[in-house]
Residue frames as a rotation matrix with the C-alpha (Angstrom) as fourth column:
MET 1
-0.428 0.336 0.839 -15.71
0.418 -0.750 0.513 114.78
0.801 0.570 0.181 90.25
GLY 2
-0.992 0.055 -0.114 -16.96
0.070 -0.508 -0.858 117.46
-0.106 -0.859 0.500 92.59
LYS 3
-0.219 0.973 -0.068 -20.52
0.789 0.136 -0.599 118.20
-0.574 -0.185 -0.798 93.45
PRO 4
-0.125 0.249 0.961 -22.43
0.783 -0.571 0.249 120.55
0.610 0.783 -0.123 91.14
ARG 5
-0.963 -0.239 -0.125 -22.43
0.267 -0.784 -0.560 124.12
0.036 -0.573 0.819 92.39
LYS 6
-0.003 0.984 -0.178 -25.67
0.989 -0.024 -0.149 125.35
-0.151 -0.176 -0.973 93.79
ALA 7
-0.110 0.060 0.992 -26.91
0.444 -0.890 0.103 128.77
0.889 0.452 0.071 92.77
LYS 8
-0.952 -0.189 -0.240 -26.64
0.302 -0.454 -0.838 131.36
0.049 -0.870 0.490 95.47
PRO 9
-0.182 0.963 -0.199 -30.06
0.907 0.086 -0.411 132.23
-0.379 -0.256 -0.889 96.88
GLU 10
0.037 0.198 -0.979 -29.65
0.048 -0.979 -0.197 135.89
-0.998 -0.040 -0.045 95.96
SER 11
-0.866 -0.418 -0.276 -29.00
-0.249 -0.119 0.961 134.95
-0.434 0.901 -0.002 92.31
ALA 12
-0.540 0.721 0.434 -32.50
0.779 0.624 -0.067 133.52
-0.319 0.302 -0.899 91.79
PRO 13
0.452 0.731 -0.512 -34.23
0.412 -0.680 -0.607 136.93
-0.791 0.063 -0.608 91.57
LEU 14
-0.145 -0.593 -0.792 -31.49
-0.559 -0.612 0.560 138.14
-0.816 0.524 -0.243 89.24
THR 15
-0.917 -0.153 0.367 -31.97
0.150 0.721 0.676 135.08
-0.368 0.676 -0.638 87.04
ARG 16
-0.054 0.978 0.201 -35.72
0.879 0.142 -0.455 135.74
-0.473 0.152 -0.868 86.90
LEU 17
0.414 0.149 -0.898 -35.09
-0.043 -0.982 -0.183 139.39
-0.909 0.115 -0.400 86.07
ARG 18
-0.608 -0.700 -0.373 -32.70
-0.466 -0.066 0.882 138.44
-0.642 0.711 -0.286 83.26
ALA 19
-0.757 0.394 0.522 -35.21
0.592 0.752 0.291 135.95
-0.278 0.529 -0.802 81.88
ARG 20
0.284 0.918 -0.275 -37.96
0.702 -0.395 -0.592 138.57
-0.653 -0.025 -0.757 82.07
THR 21
0.126 -0.307 -0.943 -35.85
-0.395 -0.888 0.236 141.21
-0.910 0.343 -0.233 80.31
ARG 22
-0.889 -0.449 0.087 -34.95
-0.135 0.439 0.888 138.74
-0.437 0.778 -0.452 77.57
GLU 23
-0.392 0.841 0.373 -38.64
0.855 0.483 -0.188 137.89
-0.338 0.245 -0.909 77.18
LEU 24
0.392 0.513 -0.764 -39.50
0.249 -0.859 -0.448 141.60
-0.886 -0.015 -0.464 76.94
LEU 25
-0.365 -0.619 -0.695 -36.97
-0.564 -0.447 0.694 142.06
-0.741 0.645 -0.186 74.14
ILE 26
-0.936 0.052 0.347 -38.28
0.265 0.753 0.602 139.02
-0.230 0.656 -0.719 72.26
ASP 27
-0.027 1.000 -0.006 -41.91
0.854 0.020 -0.520 140.11
-0.520 -0.019 -0.854 72.67
ALA 28
0.245 0.048 -0.968 -41.01
-0.145 -0.986 -0.085 143.63
-0.959 0.162 -0.234 71.51
ALA 29
-0.745 -0.589 -0.314 -39.26
-0.419 0.046 0.907 142.28
-0.519 0.807 -0.281 68.43
LEU 30
-0.722 0.540 0.433 -42.20
0.660 0.726 0.194 140.04
-0.210 0.426 -0.880 67.55
GLU 31
0.255 0.862 -0.438 -44.65
0.634 -0.492 -0.597 142.91
-0.730 -0.125 -0.672 67.96
LEU 32
0.084 -0.297 -0.951 -42.61
-0.440 -0.868 0.232 145.33
-0.894 0.399 -0.203 65.87
PHE 33
-0.893 -0.430 0.135 -41.87
-0.111 0.500 0.859 142.71
-0.437 0.752 -0.494 63.26
GLY 34
-0.379 0.847 0.374 -45.60
0.869 0.464 -0.171 142.08
-0.318 0.260 -0.912 62.86
GLU 35
0.417 0.551 -0.723 -46.48
0.342 -0.832 -0.437 145.79
-0.842 -0.065 -0.536 62.76
ARG 36
0.017 -0.546 -0.838 -43.86
-0.596 -0.679 0.430 146.58
-0.803 0.492 -0.337 60.15
ARG 37
0.881 0.462 -0.102 -44.79
-0.357 0.508 -0.784 143.78
-0.310 0.727 0.612 57.78
MET 38
0.816 -0.558 0.152 -41.53
0.576 0.809 -0.120 141.90
-0.057 0.185 0.981 57.95
ARG 39
0.419 -0.728 0.543 -39.18
-0.116 -0.636 -0.763 144.94
0.900 0.257 -0.351 58.07
VAL 40
0.115 -0.474 -0.873 -36.55
0.876 0.462 -0.135 144.26
0.468 -0.749 0.469 60.70
PRO 41
0.936 0.283 0.207 -36.78
0.156 -0.865 0.476 146.98
0.314 -0.414 -0.854 63.35
ALA 42
0.061 -0.933 0.355 -33.70
-0.255 -0.358 -0.898 148.85
0.965 -0.036 -0.260 64.56
ILE 43
-0.391 -0.316 -0.864 -32.16
0.665 0.552 -0.503 147.88
0.637 -0.771 -0.006 67.89
HIS 44
-0.999 0.012 0.038 -33.15
-0.034 -0.747 -0.664 151.18
0.020 -0.665 0.747 69.51
GLU 45
-0.284 0.956 -0.074 -36.77
-0.782 -0.187 0.595 150.59
0.555 0.226 0.800 68.40
ILE 46
0.102 0.264 -0.959 -36.78
0.194 0.940 0.279 147.12
0.976 -0.214 0.045 69.93
ALA 47
-0.710 -0.450 -0.542 -35.27
0.611 -0.010 -0.792 148.40
0.351 -0.893 0.282 73.18
ALA 48
-0.872 0.428 0.237 -37.76
-0.472 -0.863 -0.178 151.28
0.128 -0.267 0.955 73.36
GLN 49
0.005 0.912 -0.410 -40.69
-0.579 0.337 0.743 148.92
0.815 0.233 0.530 72.75
ALA 50
0.061 -0.070 -0.996 -39.38
0.524 0.851 -0.028 146.62
0.849 -0.520 0.089 75.52
GLY 51
0.890 0.302 0.343 -38.93
-0.068 -0.654 0.753 149.57
0.452 -0.694 -0.561 77.87
VAL 52
0.613 -0.761 -0.210 -35.21
0.608 0.285 0.741 149.08
-0.505 -0.583 0.637 78.34
ALA 53
0.372 -0.596 -0.712 -32.10
-0.498 -0.775 0.389 151.09
-0.783 0.210 -0.585 77.46
THR 54
0.776 -0.102 -0.623 -30.58
-0.591 0.228 -0.774 150.43
0.221 0.968 0.117 74.04
GLY 55
-0.244 -0.970 -0.011 -27.39
-0.873 0.224 -0.434 149.15
0.423 -0.097 -0.901 75.66
THR 56
-0.096 0.299 0.949 -29.39
-0.729 0.628 -0.272 146.53
-0.677 -0.719 0.158 77.56
PHE 57
0.811 0.419 -0.409 -30.08
-0.581 0.491 -0.650 144.83
-0.071 0.764 0.641 74.24
TYR 58
0.256 -0.824 -0.505 -26.41
-0.594 0.278 -0.755 143.86
0.763 0.493 -0.419 73.99
ASN 59
-0.429 -0.320 0.845 -26.50
-0.881 0.355 -0.313 142.09
-0.200 -0.878 -0.435 77.35
TYR 60
0.162 0.648 0.744 -28.80
-0.350 0.743 -0.570 139.53
-0.923 -0.168 0.347 75.75
PHE 61
0.750 0.147 0.645 -28.11
0.522 0.466 -0.714 139.51
-0.405 0.873 0.273 72.00
ARG 62
-0.331 -0.935 -0.125 -25.13
0.547 -0.298 0.782 140.38
-0.769 0.190 0.610 69.80
THR 63
-0.998 0.004 -0.067 -27.18
-0.060 -0.506 0.861 141.37
-0.031 0.863 0.505 66.73
ARG 64
-0.227 0.966 -0.120 -30.75
-0.912 -0.254 -0.323 141.97
-0.342 0.036 0.939 65.58
GLU 65
-0.024 0.182 -0.983 -30.51
-0.714 0.685 0.145 138.75
0.700 0.705 0.113 63.61
GLU 66
-0.850 -0.312 -0.425 -29.65
0.073 0.729 -0.680 136.80
0.522 -0.609 -0.597 66.76
LEU 67
-0.761 0.640 0.107 -32.66
-0.369 -0.291 -0.883 138.33
-0.534 -0.711 0.457 68.50
LEU 68
-0.015 0.808 -0.588 -34.95
-0.998 -0.048 -0.041 137.58
-0.061 0.587 0.808 65.58
GLU 69
-0.393 -0.184 -0.901 -33.75
-0.350 0.936 -0.038 133.99
0.850 0.301 -0.432 65.45
SER 70
-0.986 0.033 -0.166 -34.55
0.166 0.361 -0.918 133.66
0.030 -0.932 -0.361 69.17
ALA 71
-0.522 0.841 -0.140 -37.90
-0.660 -0.502 -0.559 135.37
-0.541 -0.200 0.817 68.62
ILE 72
-0.083 0.472 -0.878 -38.84
-0.876 0.386 0.290 132.97
0.475 0.793 0.382 65.83
VAL 73
-0.663 -0.213 -0.718 -37.92
0.070 0.937 -0.343 129.95
0.746 -0.277 -0.606 67.95
GLU 74
-0.945 0.327 -0.027 -39.86
-0.030 -0.167 -0.985 131.38
-0.327 -0.930 0.168 70.91
ARG 75
-0.290 0.879 -0.379 -42.93
-0.920 -0.365 -0.144 132.04
-0.265 0.307 0.914 68.75
ALA 76
-0.190 0.168 -0.967 -42.80
-0.574 0.780 0.248 128.51
0.796 0.603 -0.052 67.31
GLU 77
-0.872 -0.177 -0.457 -42.53
0.235 0.668 -0.706 127.01
0.430 -0.722 -0.541 70.81
ARG 78
-0.760 0.650 -0.014 -45.47
-0.370 -0.450 -0.812 129.09
-0.535 -0.612 0.583 72.05
LEU 79
-0.119 0.725 -0.678 -47.56
-0.984 0.004 0.177 128.10
0.131 0.689 0.713 69.05
GLN 80
-0.443 -0.113 -0.889 -46.70
-0.214 0.977 -0.018 124.42
0.870 0.182 -0.457 69.52
LYS 81
-0.981 0.068 -0.181 -47.62
0.192 0.234 -0.953 124.62
-0.023 -0.970 -0.242 73.22
ASP 82
-0.510 0.839 -0.191 -50.94
-0.691 -0.531 -0.490 126.34
-0.512 -0.118 0.851 72.41
ILE 83
-0.115 0.450 -0.885 -51.81
-0.857 0.406 0.318 123.81
0.503 0.795 0.339 69.71
VAL 84
-0.654 -0.179 -0.735 -51.00
0.093 0.945 -0.313 120.77
0.750 -0.273 -0.602 71.84
GLY 85
-0.953 0.298 -0.060 -52.93
0.010 -0.166 -0.986 122.29
-0.304 -0.940 0.156 74.75
SER 86
-0.419 0.840 -0.344 -55.97
-0.889 -0.456 -0.033 122.84
-0.184 0.292 0.938 72.56
TYR 87
0.278 0.550 -0.788 -56.39
-0.676 0.695 0.246 119.14
0.683 0.464 0.565 71.84
ALA 88
-0.701 -0.667 0.254 -54.96
-0.627 0.407 -0.664 117.64
0.339 -0.624 -0.704 75.03
ALA 89
-0.455 0.603 0.655 -58.34
-0.545 0.393 -0.741 116.30
-0.704 -0.694 0.150 76.16
VAL 90
0.504 0.621 -0.600 -59.19
-0.850 0.232 -0.473 114.82
-0.154 0.748 0.645 72.73
ALA 91
0.123 -0.423 0.898 -58.51
-0.271 0.856 0.441 111.10
-0.955 -0.297 -0.009 72.34
ASP 92
0.742 0.255 0.620 -59.15
0.457 0.484 -0.746 110.69
-0.490 0.837 0.243 68.60
PRO 93
-0.270 -0.960 -0.070 -55.90
0.549 -0.213 0.808 111.22
-0.791 0.180 0.585 66.62
ALA 94
-0.364 0.193 0.911 -57.77
0.887 -0.227 0.403 112.40
0.284 0.955 -0.089 63.52
GLU 95
0.735 0.670 0.103 -59.60
0.583 -0.703 0.408 115.01
0.346 -0.240 -0.907 65.55
GLN 96
0.448 -0.677 -0.584 -56.30
0.459 -0.387 0.800 116.08
-0.767 -0.627 0.137 67.16
VAL 97
-0.568 -0.665 0.485 -54.80
0.741 -0.156 0.653 116.63
-0.359 0.731 0.581 63.70
ALA 98
0.039 0.674 0.738 -57.87
0.819 -0.444 0.363 118.58
0.572 0.590 -0.570 62.60
ILE 99
0.879 0.270 -0.394 -57.77
0.467 -0.656 0.593 120.79
-0.098 -0.705 -0.702 65.70
GLY 100
0.110 -0.942 -0.316 -54.02
0.506 -0.221 0.834 121.30
-0.855 -0.252 0.453 65.40
THR 101
-0.506 -0.257 0.823 -54.28
0.862 -0.151 0.483 122.19
0.000 0.955 0.298 61.72
ARG 102
0.469 0.755 0.458 -57.06
0.691 -0.636 0.342 124.72
0.550 0.156 -0.820 62.34
ARG 103
0.798 -0.203 -0.568 -55.12
0.392 -0.541 0.744 126.31
-0.458 -0.816 -0.352 65.19
PHE 104
-0.256 -0.962 0.099 -51.98
0.663 -0.099 0.742 126.54
-0.704 0.256 0.663 63.05
ILE 105
-0.355 0.169 0.919 -53.80
0.865 -0.313 0.392 128.13
0.354 0.935 -0.035 60.12
LEU 106
0.642 0.734 0.223 -55.69
0.575 -0.653 0.492 130.61
0.507 -0.188 -0.841 62.31
GLN 107
0.378 -0.592 -0.712 -52.54
0.677 -0.347 0.649 131.79
-0.631 -0.727 0.269 64.09
């Protein structure tokens, strides 16, 4: 087997830009989804909220549903990270559960 290919140095900024644009689209979808009380926003609304062209959406997601699935996973991961971080310095497991439960309910 050959050696794994290394990313070209000039591709790193592009990778960061792609990740940032994807994050903007996900954040925009989460914000609009919350504002509209569970109504799924149109693709052009999501793109406008993210500050990108409507066509850019399709460079990252095939459908609104695919974006919303990614947004839900992202939100769950952020919430989990926040909850774990909030009790990281607490040694008592019962207190960790209490803190985690409160954080989950208050989110």
